[in-house]
C-alpha positions in Angstrom: 90.5 109.9 81.2 93.6 107.7 81.5 93.7 105.6 84.6 96.8 106.2 86.8 99.0 103.1 86.6 99.1 101.2 89.9 102.8 100.6 89.7 105.6 103.0 88.8 108.9 101.5 87.5 112.2 103.3 87.2 115.7 102.1 86.7 118.9 104.1 87.1 122.1 103.7 85.2 123.5 101.3 87.8 120.8 98.8 87.3 118.9 99.6 90.5 115.2 99.1 89.8 112.6 101.0 91.9 109.1 99.7 92.1 106.7 102.3 93.6 103.3 101.0 94.7 101.1 103.8 93.3 97.7 103.8 94.9 98.3 106.5 97.6 94.6 107.3 98.1 94.1 103.6 99.1 97.4 103.4 101.1 98.8 101.3 98.3 96.4 98.4 99.0 97.1 95.4 96.8 94.3 95.5 94.3 94.2 92.8 91.6 95.4 95.4 89.1 98.4 96.2 91.3 99.2 92.5 91.8 99.0 91.9 88.1 101.3 94.8 87.4 103.8 93.5 90.0 103.7 90.0 88.6 104.4 91.2 85.0 107.1 93.6 86.1 108.9 91.0 88.3 108.9 88.6 85.4 110.5 91.3 83.2 113.1 92.1 85.8 114.0 88.5 86.1 114.8 88.3 82.4 116.7 91.6 82.4 120.4 90.9 83.0 121.1 94.6 83.4 118.9 94.7 86.5 121.1 94.5 89.6 118.6 94.9 92.5 115.1 96.0 93.3 113.7 98.5 95.7 110.0 98.4 96.6 108.4 101.4 98.1 105.0 103.0 98.5 103.7 106.4 97.2 102.1 108.8 99.6 101.6 108.2 103.3 102.1 104.5 103.5 104.1 101.5 102.3 101.2 99.1 101.9 97.9 98.5 103.8 97.5 94.9 102.6 94.7 93.6 100.4 92.0 95.9 99.0 89.2 94.9 101.3 86.4 96.5 99.2 87.6 94.6 96.2 88.0 91.4 98.2 84.4 91.6 99.6 83.0 92.1 96.1 84.4 88.8 94.9 81.4 86.6 93.9 82.4 83.2 95.4 85.1 81.2 97.2 86.7 80.2 93.9 87.4 83.8 93.1 88.7 84.4 96.6 91.1 81.5 96.4 92.3 82.8 93.0 93.0 86.2 94.6 95.1 84.7 97.4 96.9 82.5 95.0 97.7 85.5 92.8 99.2 87.3 95.8 101.2 84.2 96.8 102.6 84.0 93.2 103.8 87.6 93.5 105.5 86.8 96.8 107.2 83.7 95.5 108.3 85.5 92.3 110.1 88.1 94.4 111.9 85.3 96.3 112.8 83.7 93.0 114.2 86.9 91.5 118.0 86.5 90.8 118.7 89.9 92.4 118.3 91.2 96.0 115.0 92.9 96.8 114.9 95.7 99.4 111.8 97.1 101.1 111.9 100.8 101.8 109.2 101.2 104.4 107.4 104.3 105.7 104.0 104.8 107.2 102.1 101.5 107.7 102.8 98.0 106.5 99.8 95.9 107.5 98.4 92.5 106.7 99.7 91.6 103.1 101.8 94.7 103.2 103.6 93.3 106.3 103.8 90.0 104.3 105.5 92.0 101.5 108.1 93.4 103.9 108.8 89.9 105.2 109.1 88.5 101.7 111.7 91.1 100.6 115.3 89.9 101.1 116.1 93.1 103.1 114.1 95.9 104.7 114.9 99.3 105.9 112.2 101.3 107.7 111.7 104.8 109.0 111.4 105.0 112.8 107.8 106.2 112.4 106.8 103.2 110.4 104.3 100.7 111.9 103.7 97.1 111.2 100.8 94.7 111.9 99.0 91.6 110.7 95.7 93.0 111.8 93.2 90.8 109.9 92.2 89.0 113.1 90.7 92.3 114.4 88.2 92.0 111.6 87.6 88.3 112.1 90.0 87.2 109.2 93.2 85.5 110.4 96.2 86.6 108.3 97.1 83.1 107.2 99.0 83.9 104.0 101.1 86.7 105.6 102.0 84.2 108.4 103.9 82.1 105.8 106.5 84.9 105.2 106.4 86.1 108.8 107.1 82.6 110.2 110.2 82.4 108.1 111.6 85.7 109.4 110.3 86.4 112.9 110.7 84.1 116.0 107.6 81.9 116.5 106.3 83.4 119.7 106.8 86.9 118.4 105.0 86.2 115.2 102.1 84.4 116.9 101.6 87.3 119.2 101.3 89.6 116.1 98.9 87.1 114.5 96.7 86.4 117.5 96.4 90.0 118.7 96.5 92.0 115.5 98.5 94.7 117.4 100.6 97.3 115.8 104.4 97.4 116.5 106.8 100.2 115.8 109.9 100.0 113.6 112.3 99.6 116.5 110.3 96.6 117.8 110.1 95.2 114.2 113.9 95.5 114.1 114.2 93.6 117.4 111.9 90.9 116.0 114.0 90.6 112.8 111.1 91.6 110.6 113.4 94.4 109.2 117.1 94.9 109.1 117.2 98.4 110.5 115.0 101.3 111.7 116.4 104.7 111.0 115.4 108.3 111.7 112.8 109.3 109.1 115.0 111.9 107.5 117.8 109.3 107.0 115.7 106.6 105.3 116.8 107.3 101.8 120.5 107.6 102.8 120.2 104.3 104.6 118.7 102.6 101.6 121.3 104.1 99.3 124.1 102.9 101.5 122.7 99.3 101.3 122.2 99.7 97.5 125.8 100.9 96.9 127.2 98.1 99.0 125.3 95.4 97.1 126.0 96.9 93.6 129.7 96.5 94.4 129.3 92.7 94.4 129.1 90.4 91.3 125.6 89.8 90.1 126.3 86.2 89.4 127.5 85.5 92.9 124.4 87.1 94.4 122.0 85.3 92.0 123.5 81.9 92.8 123.7 82.6 96.5 120.1 83.9 96.8 118.7 80.9 95.0 120.6 78.4 97.2 119.8 80.3 100.4 116.1 80.0 100.0 116.3 76.4 98.7 118.4 75.1 101.6 116.3 76.8 104.3 113.5 74.4 103.4 115.7 71.3 103.4 117.1 69.0 106.1 120.7 69.7 107.0 122.3 67.0 104.8 120.4 68.1 101.7 121.1 71.7 102.6 124.8 71.0 102.6 124.5 69.3 99.2 122.6 72.3 97.8 125.2 74.7 99.2 128.1 72.6 97.9 126.7 72.6 94.4 126.0 76.4 94.5 129.6 77.0 95.6 131.0 74.9 92.8 128.8 76.7 90.2 129.8 80.1 91.7 133.5 79.1 91.5 133.2 78.6 87.8 132.0 82.2 87.3 134.7 84.5 85.8 134.0 87.2 88.5 134.8 84.7 91.3 138.0 83.4 89.6 139.2 86.9 89.0 138.4 88.0 92.5 140.0 85.1 94.2 143.1 85.3 91.9 143.4 89.0 92.8 143.2 88.2 96.5 145.9 85.5 96.2 148.1 88.0 94.3 147.4 90.6 96.9 145.6 92.8 94.4 142.2 94.5 94.6 139.5 92.5 92.8 137.8 94.3 89.9 
């Protein structure tokens, strides 16, 4: 019997790539096989200039329930455990380094490393019924690696409350805490994601790639270095044909192509 692939990949004619976490019976928990599939696929997308953006979603009832705890507990020693967390961290960093925007389409639960995945994505739209938590502390395991992504998106006291209590929050509260961009009625989730996709696809890929790279780089720098990084990015962007055409059209009071 052929094993069901842990990741489904589709791409439409516009270059919108859809990655579907495909372990619905396990609430799309991040097994090592799924992490490996994500890492390989992200690498391929990064090298594919026809790819314009990525949508990450979950099959079945949930977005992602975090690490596969049964698999984690079966690891033989601390070295294997460190290797697992390093593998997950590489996936998160690879998503950040992708030259195209990454959107999380969230339904059901996004917990622990699943909540980390939402925070790592550049943008996130969630159904109103979606729920979020970094609940490892309830089991005696503090969600340290998820805290890295959360601390870069959610205000400090709000994220520490999530980490210390392990409590679940709804999508509207996740929106107020800036973990997601928007919470929408469940029946409008796909339309809301598509609206965002259409808007982004109307922008030049080169400008988004340069802008995303400098955004994440400068947020880790002091203000003077950040301005230097941003200035270099704008100079590189200005050399792009799409920027020169767009600005020229604007000056000539024409519509950019």
